[in-house]
N, C-alpha and C positions, 0 to 999 in steps of 0.2 A: 657399531661395527667399525673397526679401524680401516685405514686405506689399504693395508695388505689383504685384509679379509675380503673387502670389496673387489680387489683385483682378482683374488682366487676364485670368488663366486662368478665374476665376470668371465673369467677364463673357462670355468667349468660349464657355464651356460653356452658359451660360444662353442665349446667342443662337443656339445650335445647335438649340434647340427651336423648332418651327414656330409661327407665330402663328395660334392657333385662335379668336381673339376677334374676327375681322374680320366685320363686318356685311354682309349681302347688300344690293346696290343695288336701287333701284326697278325696274330693268329685269328683274332676276331675279325678283322678287316678281310682276311682271306676267306673265312667261312661266310661272311656276308656276301662278297663278290661271287663265291662259288654257288651259294644258294640262289643268288639272283640269276646267274647264268643258266644254271640247271632248270629253274623254273621257266625262264624264257624259251629254252630249247625244247623242254617237254611240251609246253603250250603250243609253240610253232609246229613241232613235229606232229602232234595230235590234231591240230587244225588242218594242216595240209592232208593228213591221212583221212580225216573224215570227209573233206571236200572231194578228194580223189575217189574214195569209195562211193560217194553219193553220185559221181559221174555228172557233175553240173555241166561240164562242156563249155562253159563260158570263157572267152578269151578277153573280155573287157577288163581293163586295169583299174579304172576309176573306183568301182565298188570295192575292190580289195584294198585300195589305198585308203579309202574311207573307213573300211574295216579295221585296218591296222592302226590308224590314228584314234579311232573311237575306242579300241580295246586299250591302247596305251593311256587314254585319258581316264577310262573307267578304273584301270588298275592304279593310276595315279591317285584317283579319289580314295581308293582303299589304303593306299600308302600313307596318304595325309591323315586319314581316319585312324591309322595305327598309332602315329606319334601324337595325334591330338587327343584321342580318347583313352588309350590304354595307359597313358601316364597316370591316370587315376588309379589303376589297379595296382601299381608298384608304389605309389606314394606312402601308403601306410607301412609296408615292410621296409622301405628305405628310412623313414623318419623314426622307426622304432629300432633301427639297426639289426633287424632280423636277416636281412641279406644285404651285401654290398651293392651299390647302385648298378654296376654293370652286370653283375650276376642276375639281380632281380629283373633287369630289362630283358636279358636274353631268356631267362625262365619264362617271363610272361609272353615273350614272342613265340616260344615253342607251344605254349598252351592255347594261344590265339590261333596258331596254325592248326592244331588238332581240333579246336572248336569249329573252325570253318569246315573241315573235312567231314565231320559227322553231322553237320546241320541238315535239317529236313527239307529246306526250300520253302516252307510255308511263309516265312516273312518276305522272302524274295518276291513271290507272287502276290502277296498282299500289297506291297509297295507298287507293283506294276498295275494293279487294278485301279489305283488312283488316277492313272493316266487317262486322257481322253480317248474314248473308244475309236474315234475316226483315225486318230494318229497311230494307235496300235495296229489298226487294220491296214495302214499304208506305211508301216515303219520302215520299209525299204526305200521310200521316196525321199525327195529333198526335204519335205516337211518332217518326215520321220528322223532323218539325220539331224536336222535343225533342232528338234525336240531333245534328242539324246545329248548333242553337244552343249546345248544351252543349260540344261539342268545339271550336267556334270561339272561344266566350267563354273557355273554360279556357286555351286556347292564347295568346289575347291577354293575359289577365291575368298569366300566368306570364312571357311575353316582356317585358311592360312592367315587372314587378317586377325581373327580372334586368338589364334595361336601366338602370333607375334606380340600381342598385347598380353599374353599370359592368361587369357580368360578361358575357363573350361566350358566353352560353348558346346552345344549338342550337334554332332554330325547327323543324327536321325532327324533332329528338328530342321537342320538346314536343308537336307535332301528333300523332305516332304514340302517345305516351303518353295523349293525350286520346282517341284512337280506341279504344285498348285499354280505357281506363277506361269508355267507353260500352258496349263489348262485354260487359265483365264485369258491370257494373251491370244491363244488359238480361237477361243469363242469370240473375243472382241473383233479380231481380224476377219471373222466370217459374218460379221453383222449381228451376232447374237448377244444376249445378255452374258456378262462375264461370269456370272454364277452358274451358267449352264455348262461350263467347260470342266467341271470337276464333279467327281462322285462324292458328294458331300456326306453321304451316309458313311462310306468307308473312311472319308477324311475325318468325320467326327469321331469314329471308332479309334482311329489312330491318334487323334488329338486328345482323347480322353486318356489314352495310355501314356502319352507324353506329359499331360498335366498331372496326372495322379501319381506317376512313378516317383517324382521328387518329393511329393508330400509323404508318400509311403516311406521313402528313404529317411526323411527327417524324423518322423514320429516313431517309426518301427525301430530305428537305430537308437533313438533316445530311450524307448522303453526297454530294449534289449540291454542297454547299459545299466539302467535302474534295476533290472532283474538280476544281472550279474552282481551288482553291489549287494543286493538282498540275500543272494543264495551262495555266492562265492566270496569267502572272506579273506583271500589271499591279498595282502596289502600291496604286494609287488605289481599286481595288475593295474593298479590305479595310481601309480607314481610315474613321473617322467623318467625316461632313460637316463642312467647316470653315465656321463661321459659318452664314449663310443662303443661301450661294451654291449654285446648282444644280450637279449633277455634270456631268462631261464629256458631250457631246452623245450619244455612242454608249451610255454607261451610262444616261443619261436616257431615251433611246429604248427600251432594253431594259426598264427599269422601268415605263415608261408602257405598253408592249406587254403586259407580264405583268398589270398592273392591268386593262387592257382585256379580257384573256382571262378573268380571274377573274370580272369583272363580267358578261361575256356568259355564262359557264358557270353563274354563280349564277342569272341570269335564266332560263336554259333549264332548270335543274333545280328551283329553289325556286318559281319562278312556277307550275309545274304543280300544286302542291299546292292552291292556291287555285282553279285551273281545275277540278280534279276535284270539289271541293266545290260550286262554282257549278253544275256540270252536274247534280249530285245534286239541288240545290234546284230547278233548272228542270225536271227530269224530274218531280219531285213536284208542282209547282204548275201547270205547263202541259205536260202529257205530249203533247198533240196536236202541239205545236210542236217539242218537244225530246226525246221519249222515243226517236224513231227518226230516222235521217238522211234527212230528206225530200228532200235534194238528190241522192240516189242515182238514177241514170238508169234508165228503164224497162227497157232492155236488160240492165243489171246485175241488176235484180230478177228478170228471167226466168232469168238464169244462177243466181241464188241459189236459186230454186225448184227448178231442175234438180239442183243440187248437194245440196240438202236430200233430194230424192227418192232419189237414188243412195245417199247416206249411210244413209237409213233402210233400204233394201233390203239394203245390205251388212251392217248390224248385225243384221237379222232372220235372216240366213243363219248367224250365229255362235251362236244360241241356239234352243232348242226351246220356251222359255217364251213364253207370251202376254203382252202388255203389261198391267201392272197397271191396276186401275180408276182409280187416281188417279196418273198418271205424274208430275204436278208435285210432289205430296207425296213421292214416292219420290226424285226428284232433289233436292229441297230437304233432305231428311234426309241424303242422301249428301253434298251440298256442306257441310252443317253439321257432320256427324260423321266424314266420310271413311271410313265403314265400307261396303265394297263388298259388296252383297247380289246374288243371282242376278237380282233384279228390275231392277237398275239399267240394264243394257244394253237390254232390251226397253222399258223406260220412255224411255230416250234415243232409241231408234228411233221411238217413238210421238210424242215431242215434236218430232223433226226432220221427221217426216211432216206433223204438224199445222202447224207454222210454214211449211213450204214450200207447203202447200195455201192457207193464208190469204193469203200474198204472191202466189201465182199467180192467185187469184180476184180480188184487188184490182187487179193489173196493175202496181202500184208501191207503194212504201212510203208515198208521199204520199197515196195514194187509199184507204188502209185506213180503215175506218169508225171514227168517233171513239171509240165505246165498246169498240173491240178494241184500240186502240193500246197502252194501258197493259198489258193482258194479254200481248199479243204480245212487248212489250219485256221484260216479266218472264220469259216463256218462253225468249226469246233469252239473257237473262242467265243463267238457270239452266242451259241447255244449254251455254253457253260455259264456265261455271265447272266443270260436271261433266266436260266434255271435258278441261279443264286438269288436274283432279285425277286423271282416268282415265289420262291420258298419263303421270303420274308414279307410279301405283300399280303396284308390282311383282306384285300378285296378279291384275291384269287380263290375261286370256288372249285377246288380239285379234290376228288375223293382220295381215300387213303391208298388205294392200289396205284393210281396215277402218281401220287407223291412218292411212293417206294420206287416205282420204275424211273421216275426222273432223277432221283438221288443216285440210283445204280448207274444210270446213263452218264450222269455227270462225272461220277468216279472213273468211268471208262474214258471219257473225254479228257479229263484232267491228267490221267495217267499217259495218254497219247501226246499231250501238249505241254504239261508243266513238269519237265525234267531238266536236270542240270548235269551235263557230262563231267566225268571225273577231272578232266584236265582244267576246266573252268574252276572247279573247287581248288585245285592245286594252285593254279595261278593266283586266285584271290587270296588263298591262305598265305602264300609266300609274300605277296605285296603287303598284306596286313601284318604278318609277323615281322617282316623286315622294317616296316614303318614304325613298329614299336620300338625299334633299337635306335631311332633317329629322332632328335629334337624333342625328347621327352622332358628336359629339365624345366622349361618354363612352366608347364602345367603342374609338374610335381611340386615345385616351390610354392605355387599358389595354394594347392591343396594342403601341403604339409606345414606351411608357415603363416599363411595369410587369412585363413578362415576363422580360426580361434585365436585368442590372446595368449594362450599357453601352448606348450609343446604337447603334441599328441602322445597320449598314454597308450600302453598295450591294449587295455580293454576298449578304449575308444577306437583304435584302429581295427581290432577284431570285430567289434559290433557293426561298424560301418561297412566293412567288407562282407560279412555274413549276410546282412540285409541286401546289399548290392547283388551278391551272388544268387540269392534266392529270388529276388525280384526280376532280374534279368532271365534267369532260367524259366520262371513261370510265364514271362512274356513270350519267350521263344516257343514254349509248349503250345501256346494259344495263337501263335502266328502274329504277334503284335511287336512292332518296332518300339524300343524304349531307349533312353539315352543313359549309357554308362556314366557319362559325365555328371548328369543331373542327379542320378540316383546316389552315386558315391559322394559327391561334394555336399549334397544335402544331408546325407547320412553322417559325415563328418561334422557338419553344422549342428545336427541334432544331438550328437554326443556331447559336443562343447556346450550346448544349452542345458542339457541333463546334468552335466558335471558342474555347472555354473562357473565355467572357465571364462565366459564372456566371448563375444563374437566381434570380429573386426568389421564393423558395418560399412566401411568403405569398400571392402572386398565384397561383402554380401550385396551391396548396392550395384556394384559392377556386374556381378553374376546375374542378378535380377534384370539389369539392363540388357545384357547379352541375351538372356532368355526371351525378353519381350521384343527386342529388335531383330532377333534371328529371322523369325518368320516373315515380317514385312520386308526386311532387306533381301532375303533369298527370293521372295516373290517378285520384287522389283528387278533384281539382277537377272533372274532366269527369263522373266517376261520380256525385258528389253533385249537380252541376247537372242531369244527366240525370233523376235520380230526381225532383228538384224540378220540372222542366219537364214531366215526364210527368203529375205530379199537377196542374199548372196547366192544361195543354192538355187 
């Protein structure tokens, strides 16, 4: 090959890369600013309305100041999560020239927004259940605020650090490490073994999903690419893009569809992490407005009280022991230690009876006296968690009727406590969606250029995106947090391996290091910050 041919080939190869240096126009900046302002105004107006309707009557300014700071930090976490994680969703459509970079980013942001709005909340409360029970019960105290600030700031710091280095680290991994760090630090500060500060059963469940999801991404994407090669013989699918021309319309449509699906799934899964933490903040600062679902109709509250009474009676028939003098303490110890003692069932019966009576006397959750709301909510939380552990405890000897009653009562309790107001969803959706539009280039370059040794083909991009979309969607269905970053980047690596394109092992090594270091780094950061904030607060 002569010098001219080499120059032409070099120019063609260089032109294959997308242009990532295009500036956003003034219209985009105006839309960005408008959405940000609208989101803040709607959230503020809704928050003030809820607090006013609840009639808290508090004139103290410090809790509201802490509330505002905590909400901004929580939304900041989702904003960082947006540009850190969602860059993975747009990398394939950008590097196959299916969409221009700015269009792809805005498109992804819109579907992240929609994904958050329709999310179920199961992941949000699954994350919360990892936190130490004693801190959840006193979330409005100084220790409660220290917990929220520590885990959020630790997660943001690590996410920003890995983003700066262009490493697709996992926001889910980071947040869970931060939660474990707070739990371990809290246990050590109270003179207990550090392992007692975390619900390790739930942590193991979450850990398995985080461990298995990238393996699923790698092997499933590789198998899907091999299946495409076997059954779809269109050679254009398996070639690198030529210049900056977009692919054929049907390939382009498939890639845009998969990008849309990953963005939507990312919003519905990752957006919930911020929601759960915001609900903890709201419960701690304005319990009268957010500790219980005030929108529950009065007839449903009547049914709630009836189910509580039936459950209490069924539990009393299974034991000859009287209720302990402090049923709350008994259930709290059980939830924290998972050690089933004979006093747990009568304590659970007493708590169910007490909760039912208080709701029956008030007539609805909205009419509970202000000084009783926080206690009733804590009783409901303890009861729900105790039932959850009891259901999985092989040593529990409950008849079928009692188990049915417990499950029905738990559903009633969860409906009363595990809810997310619309404005919280909207605020998180805007933070995540707008975050998608900022700072995405570093991660996009890593996924698009630095995992494999060859340019991403159309089939590789579609295979990785389809598997990521399905994996995240399935995890959301089961209430499990997974990492969009790990699933998609491992999917791209899997397609490169299946295509025998070769892997850039320096990048793979960095990704593995980020995966290995994220958990201990987040644990150390959040544990240290928690200790510091407890001393300050």
